[in-house]
N, C-alpha and C positions, 0 to 999 in steps of 0.2 A: 613626417611627410617631406619636410625640407631636405632631409638626408636622402630620401628616395630620389628627388629631383636632381640633387647635386651629383649623385652617383650615376644616374642615367645620362645627364648632360656630359659628365666626364667621359663616359663610354663613347658617346657620339663624337666629341672633339678628338679623342684619341684615335678613333677610327678614321676620321677625316685626315688627320695628320699623317697617319701611316699610309693611307691610300694615295695621297698626293705625292709623298716621298717615293712610294713604290713606282708610280706612273712616271715621274720625272727621271728616275734612275733607269727605267726601261727605255725611254726615248734616247737618253744619252748613250746607253749601251748599244742600241740599234744604229745610231747615227755616228757614233764615234765622237760626239761633241763633249768636251770636258769644260768644267768651270775653270776660269782663271782664278788664281789665288785671291781670295777676298771678294770675288765677284759672283753674283747670282745671275745665271742666265734665265731669261724669260722667253721661252720658245714662241709664245703666241705673239711677241712683238718683233720677231726676226723676219727678215726678208728671205723667202725661200729661194729666190732666183739666183743667188750667188754662191750657193754651197751644194754642189753636186746635183743629182737628179731630184728636182723639186717634187715630182710625182711620188717618188719613193719616200722622200722625207715627209711629205704630207700624209702619206699612208701610215708611216711610222708614228707621226704625231697623233693622227686620229686614233690609231690603235692604242697609244698610250692614254689618250683622253678617254677613250671608251672604257679601258680598264680602270681608269680613275673613277669614272662614274659608277661602274659596277662596284668597285671597292667602297665608294662613298655610300651607295645604296645599301650595301651589306652592313656597313658600320652604322648607318642610320637605323636599319632594321634591328641590329643587335642592341643598340642603345634603347630603342623603343621597347624591344622585348624585355630588356633588363628593367626598364621603368615599370612595365606591366607586372613582371614577376615580383619585383620588390613591393609594388603596391598591394598586390593580392596576398602575398605571403606575410608581409611585415605590418602593413597598415590596415588593410581591409580585414584581415583575419585576426587583428588584435594581437599580433606577435606569435600566433600559433604556426608552427612549421608544418609543412605537408608531410604525409606519411612517407618516410624515406624508402628508396629502393635499396635493398641490402642483400648481402650474401649470408646464408646460414653459417654457423660456426663450423670449422673443421673439427675433427676428433680431438686434436690437440687443444683447440680453444674450448671445447666442451669440458675437457678434463680440467683445464685451468679455471673455468667458470664455476663448476660445481665443487671443486676442492676435494677435501677428504671425507665429506658427507658426515662429519662429526663421528667418524669411526665406524659408520655403518658398512657392512659388507655381507654379501651372500656368496661365499667362496664357490668357485666353479673350477673344473679341471681345465686349466689353461696355463701355458708357460708364458703367456703375454700379460705382464702387469697392466698394460693399458687396456687390453680387452676386458680384464677383470674390472677395472674402474668404469668402463663404459657399461658393462653389464649391471654393476651396482647402481649406476645412474638410472638405467632402464627400469630396474625394480622399483626404486623410489618414485620415479616419474609415473609408473603404473599405479602405485599406491596413492599417488597424488591425483589419480584418474586422468592424467594427461597422456592419453594413449598416443597422440600425435608425436610428441617429443620422445616418449618412451621408444616408439618404433625407430626413431632416428638413432638413439643410443644403441639399441640392440643391433640394428643393421650395421653400424660401424664396428661393433664387436665382432660380427660375422666377418667383416672385411679384414680385420686385424688377425683373427684366428679362425679360418674357415673350417677347422677340425674340432672346435669346441662345441659339443652337442647342446649346451645350454644357451648358446647365442641364438640359434634359430628357434629354440624353445621360447625364448623371450620375444622373438618376432611374432610367433603365433599367439602368445599371451597378449601382446599389445594390440593385435588386430582383432581379437575375439570379442564376444559379448562381455558386458560388465554391468555393475550395479546401476549405472546411468546410461547403459547402451543396450537396449532391448532388441530381441530378435524380431524382425519384421519380414514381410513377404516381398517388399520392393523398396528401393531407395527412398529416403525421406530427407526433408530439409533439416531435420534435427538429428543429433547423434544416434545411430542405430546400427544394427548388424543385419545386413540384407544378403540375399543369395549371391550377389556379385562380390561380397567380401569373403565368401567361404573358400574359394580355391586357394587363395594366398595363405590362409590359415592352415589349411590341410597340407599344402606343400611344405610350409615351414615346420609343421609338427612332424611330418614324415621324415624330413631331412634330419631333424633332431633325433628321431628314433634310430635312423640308419647310422648316424655318427656315434650315438651312445652304444649301439650294439657292436660297432666296429671297435670302439675303445675297450669295451669289456672283453671282446674276443682277442684283442692284441694290444696289450699295454706294455709291450717290451721295448718300444722305441726309445731312443735317447731323448730325454726331455728337451735338450737343446735343439732338436730337429723341429720343435713346435714354436720356438721363440720367433715372434714376428714383430716388426717395427713399422709396418705399413702394408698397404694393399698389395704391392708387387711381391714383397717377401711372403705375405700370407698365401698368395696364389701359388707360390712355389713350394709351400710347406707340404710335408707328407701327410696323407690322409689317415693319420692314426691319432689316438688320444693317449695320454699318459697321465698318471697320477695315482693317488691313493685308491686301491681297489674298492674300498668301501664307498668312497665318494663316487667312483664310476658306477657302482651298482645303484646308488641312490639316484644319480642322474638318469640312468636307464629307467628307473621307476617313474621319475618326473616325466620323461619323454613318453612312456607308455600311457600315463594318465592324460597327457595332452592329446595324443592321438585318439584315445577313447572318447574324448570330447568332440572330435571333429570327423572321425572316419565315417565313410558311407553316408555323408550328409546328415549325420546325427546332430550337428549343431543347429539345424534348421527344423522347423515344425514338420511333422508332429512328434519326431523322436527326441526333440531337444531336451525336454525336462528329464527324461530318463538318462540321456547321455551326460547332461550337466551334473546330475546327482551321482552318476558313476564316477565321473572325474573327481568330484568332491570327496567321495568315499575313498578313492585311491590316494588322494592327497592326504586325507586324514590318516590313512594307514601308513603312509611314508613318515608322517610326523610321529606316529606311535613307534614305528620300528627304529627310526634313527634319532628319536628325541629332537626333531627338527621343528622349532617353533614357527619358522617361516612356512613350512608345509601346512601346519595347523591353521595359520592365518589365511593362507591361500584356499584351504578347504572351507573355512568360514565364509570367505568371499564367494566361493562357488555355490555354497548352499543359499546365500542371500541372493545371488544372481538368479536362482531358480524361483524366487518369489519377490522380484524387485518392487520396492515401495508398496508392498502389500503384505507386510510381515505379521499382521494381526487379523484374527477373525472377528466376526460381529460382536463377540462377547469380550473382546479385548485380550484374548489369549493368543500367544504366539502360535503361528502355523508350524507344522512339524519341521520343515527345513530351516526356518528361522530359529526355532528352539535349539536345534543342533548347532547352528551358527553362534548363538548366544553362549552356549556352553564352551565352544572352542575359543571364543574371544576371551572369556574369563581365564581360560587355561593359558592362553598366550600371554596375557598381561601379568599373570602370576609369575611366569617364567621370564618374561622380557618386558619390563615396565615401560620401555621406550619404543615398543613396536609401533611404527607409524600406521601400518595397515590395520592393526587391531584397534587402535584408538579411532581411526577414521570410521571403521565399520561399527564400532560401539556407539558412536554418536548417531549414525544413521539409524541403527536398530532401535535406539532409545528415544529419539526425538519425537516420534509419532505415538509413543506409548502414553498410557494414562499415568498421571502423577502418582508415584509411590516411592517409599523409601526402603522397600524390601531389597536386600542386597542381591539376591539371586534373580531378581526380575529386572529386565531392562526398563529404565525409566529416565526421564530427564534428570531427576535428582541423583540417581545412581551414576549416570554417565557424566555428571558434572566433573568428576575427577579426571576424565579424559580431556575435557576442555581445559581444565586448569593445567594439566601436564603439558599440553601442546602449546599453551600460551606463555607459561611462566617458567618452563624448564628448557634447557638446551637439549635438542634432539636432532635426529637426521633431517627433520623437516625444516630446520631453522634456515632462514634467509632465502633459500632458492626454490621453495616449493609452495607457491602461493595458495593453492587450494587446501593443502594441509594446514597452512597458517590460518586460513579462513574458517576451517571446519569448526573450531570451538564456538564461533558465532552462532551456529545452529543450536547448540545446547545452551549457550548463555542467554539467548532470547527466551528459551523455554523455562529457565530458572530465574529470570529477572536480573541478570548481570549485564545491564545495558552498556555501561562504560567499557566493560571488558569485551563485549561484542564489537564495539567500535574499535577498540585497540587491536583486536585480532585482525580485523579487516583492513585497517590502515597498514598493518604489517604485510598483509596479502597484496595490497596495492603496490607497496614498495617492491615486492618480489615480481609482480606482473610487469612493472616498469623496467626492472632489470632484464627480464626476458626480452622485452621490446628492444632494448639497447643492444642485445646480442642477436637480433633478428631471429628470435625464437617465438614460438606460439605459446602464450599463456593460456591456462585452462580456466574458462568461465570468469574472465575479469569483470564483466558486467554484473554477473550474479553476486560476486564478492562485494562489489560497490553498492548494489541494491540493498544488501543486508546491512552494510555500514550505514547507509542513509536511514533505513528503517529504524535501526537501533539508536542512531543519533536523534531522530525525531522523538522517539519514546523517552529519551533521556533529557530532552529539552536543549540538546546541543545544536541549536539552529545554525550557528556559524559553520560547524563541521558539516552539517547536512547540506547547506547551500554550497559550500566549497566543493564537496564531492559530487553534488548534483551538477555543478558547472563543469567539473572535470569529465564527468560521464558523457557529456555532450561532445567531447573532443576525442573519445576513444576511437572513433572511426578514422580519425586523422593520424593517430600515432601508433595504434596497435598493428601487429603483423596482419597482412591481408588474409591469411588463412584462418584467422580468428573470426572473420565476418563473412557471411554469405551474401549480403546485399549492401546497398548504399544507404540504408536508413540509419538513423542514430537516435539513441534514447534521449527524449526531450521532456517527458511528462514529470519525471521525479522532482525536478526543481520547482515546477509550477505547483505540484501537490504539497511540497514542503511549505511553500508560501501560503497555501490554503490552510494547512494545519495551524500555522502560527498567525494567521490573520494579517498577512502583509499585503493589504489591499492596494495600496498605491503601486507597489511593484507589479501586481497583477494587471492593473489597469494600464500600466505602461506597455504591456505586451499588446501589440497592435495586430499581429497575425501569427499564423502557425507555419513554420517552414514546411515545404512540400515533403521533405524526407524525415519529418519528425515522427516519433512513435513512442510507445511505452516500453515495457520490459521485453516484449516479444515482437518479432518482425512481422508475422502474418496478421494483417489487419491493423498494424500499428498506426499508419497515417490517419486513418479514419477515427481511431480512438483518440489520437492526439488532438484532433479538431474538437471532439466531444469534450475533452478535458478543458480545452481553452474556453468554451462557452460555459461549462460548469463553474470554473473559477471566476469568470467575469460575473456570472449571476450572483454568486455569493458576495463578491466584492461590491457590487452595486447595491445589494441588499444591506450590507454593512453601512454603506454611505447613506442609504435611505434612513437607517436607524439613527445614524449620527445627526442627520438633518432634523429628524423628529425630536431628538433629545435637545436640540438647540432651538426648537420652536419654529423651524423653517418648514411649514406645512407644504408649501408649493414645491419646494425642492424635494421633499420626501415623496410626493406623488410622482414627480417626474422621474426620480431615481428608481422608484418601485416599478414604474412602467418599463424602464430600461432593463431592470433585473428580470421581469417577466418575459421580456423580449429575448433575453439571453437564454432563459429556460426553454422557450419555444425553439430556439436554434439548437439547444442541446438535444431536445427531443427529435428534431429533424436529423441531427447528426447521428443519433442512436440508430435510426433506420438504415444508415449506410455502414454502420459497424458490422463487420463480417461475423457470421457464425463459424467459429473455428472448428476444423477437424481435430478430433482428440489426438494427443500425442501419447507416447509410451516411453518409459514405464509410469506407473502411478494411476490413480483413479482419474477419470476425465475431469478436466482437459489434459491431465498428465503433467509431469514435472516440467515439460517444455511449453506448456500452454498457459495462457493468461486469462481466458474467459473474458475478453474485452466486452462482449455483449452484456454479460452479467454485471461487470463493474460499471458499465455506463448506465445500466438501469438503476443500480444503487445510487449513482451520482444524481440521477433525475429525482429519485425519492428524497435524497438528502437536501438538494437545493430547493425542492418543493416544500419540504418541511420548514426550511428557514423562512420562506415567504409566507407560509401559513402562520408562523409565529408573529411575523410583522403585522398580519391582519388580526391577530388576537385569537386565532383558532388553534389552540393548543391540542385539542382532540384530534384534529386533522393532521397536525404535525406528528403526534404520537403514532397515529395509524400508519403514516408513511415510514416512520423510523422503525416500527415493528416489522413492517414488510421488508425493509432494508436489512434489518438484523437477521431475519429468517433467510434471506438470500445469502448473506455473509456466512451464516452457519452451514448452509448447504454447499459451500465451496469445499473442494477437496484440500487436504493438507498440503501446505507448501511453506518453505522458509526462504526469504521472509514471506509473511502472509501476502496474498495478492492485493488485498484491500489496504490502502495507504494508512488508514486510521480506523480502529474499531468503532463501529456504529454505537456501541454501548456508551462510549464517552459522551456522545451528544444526546442519546436517549436518557441517560441518567441526569444530564444537565436540564433537559426539558421537564422531567418529573420533579426535580428539585426546585426549579425556578419558575415554572409555569403552571403545572397541574397541581403542585403541592403534594403529590403522591410519594411520600418519603419511602414507603415500603418498596415501591416499584423502582425508585432510584437506587436504594440500597441493593436490591437484587441485581440490577444492571451492573453496578460497580463490582460487586463481589464475584459475579460470573466472569467478568473480564479479568479480575485478578487471579482467578484459577487458571485461565489460559495464558495470561501474560503477567506473571507474578512481579510484584514490586515496581509496577509502572506508576510513575508519579501522577499521571492524569487521573487514573481511577482512585489512587490513594487520596488525592486531594478531594475528589468528588465524594468518596465515602466518608472522609473526615468531616466535610461540610454537612452532609446529610445527618450524620450522628450528632454533630455539634448543634444542629438546628433542633434536634430532639432533646438536647440537654444531656447527652450521653458522655460520660467521662472517656469512653473509648475514642470518641471523635476528637476530643482535645489531644489525646495521646497520639493519634495518627497525625494530626496537624502539627504537633510540636516535635515529633520524633521520626515517624515513618516517612512522611512526605518529605521533610527536609533531607533525610538521608538519600531518598530516591532521586531527589532533584539537585543533589550536591554538585553535579558536574554541568548543570544547565547554565546557559548564558542569557536566559530570558526569565522574567518574573511571570509566574502562573497564578491566576486568580479564578480560573474556570477550567473545567474538564473539556470544554468544547469552544475553543476560541473562534471557530468558524461561525458560531452562533452568537457569541457574546462580545467579540471585540469590534469596536467601531473603527 
């Protein structure tokens, strides 16, 4: 703060000095008065009557004085402004710099940033090496699901070589529907493909087809005619293509498949599914004819786009389009073990499957190999493709590799920050960090969870503006981490909720944040009441219990203001872009109520509430990370073990949780404690081996599966 004042004061003094010197020099210039050597003239002390026209001189003097005052005022304002700027950016914001205004990178800068892509390339018919590099970027960015930045790279490739048919093909590809971009009837706040997106896709696809046909019809032009080094040269290039005849024929097939996806409005309902399937079939055929693994991978993506986030039927079997996609993914990985799109799709197809180790069936266990490959081997996704770096976290959570899930998402965070420094848009940075925090909480890495929960609150300040559609910021994660680990003093130090606070989703986020505030405070005050009772301070216990109940009442009142969200797509309601804040808040009410029931000695009522909460949790659609911050079974098992004495019910709760979230230390500890209480050797083995292995990376000691109930 001292530095702020000194800098501001210096700015004011410098401004005054400059303004006075300027005014004096102006008066001297206008009057012809000069200083004698070594003497400073003070015009305000001179007698105007003896030196020329006193009226003119006075006017000149007053003009100089007026300019002096103006300059003085400006300098004062500038200094004050600097004081305010430094205060709010350096001191008030705790050193956080505001979101910079920046210029997106030029095509030269993009090429320098992405480098050689670890050798990845999708060769196209172009005589411009730079257009080829930009096209390769576009492909990997699309496989990274970053359609925004993919569009930039493909568009620059069009500028560098406007005759290369695959460049506008890439534009259409980047603008079209995708696995996380469902077709809708009107624009939405979440990523989607609406009717207003259709014309640009169709235009780019048709341009690609026209260029491809031209290239096949006439590929006799001198290759040097197509070499381009910039937009101006590209615009002067002849409208011909040149290259390997087989490559040109393949690119014509690519263009025909893309047009089939969009022509005559077929990318929109009701003809969308048929057109999407036709595109996928054509791409599969290209792969078969030319032994093109990229075409097979694109075909698999096309089939999965036809059944986004709904890959399995009620019996757990793959739907027809998803089954074809699974076959193609295996085929691609057999031929190209480093194919980024195939690994990405493999994880998405497998993460929602039932646990199995059958090699030909998608499952978390089978897809673990894709996660391992993408985390621990060098590939085209390395360093600059944050979502691809993040993707192993989806499968690591499903197989219980919690530390590896954290590691994958820390790498993704680094890539996202690198995009920000280049004034580029990262894809889903909050989602990546949400998963990082969830995995860290499950692994007992509370320091990491708190570190990134704090960073998450600053994303709105540092990320590219295009990455955010509103001014709210994620606030709840850090509070919920403190609930999970029973950091009650930290929670009670939170006095209010920022107006722009929210959870993972923007719609209804501020109302949800306020509910979480009261939920956390209710649990914290309940813990303080339990601590008072343990110390024999009965009056304090009753006072604190009253405060905890008051916070529960405020939580219930806040729940009434939480919005019922409109479902998003794709995925089962509320969809992959929805949070179900209403459902989460109702679970919070049940959870906090159960805690207060326990303090009253009413374990039956506590179990009843937790069973209701468990049912609500089980009814939520699949999402990674799970929408609920901590499985209810952790606390249900704890209550049965420590309050009701129903060891069978506790055993059931913990084992069910370990099926869904393998090797998590919370349920391993609880299960070990249940079995040990019954004298089972298995319990001692879990407590001596399995639990320590699961908790090896933790920075907190764990003695209970539900610290929100047990920790004072």
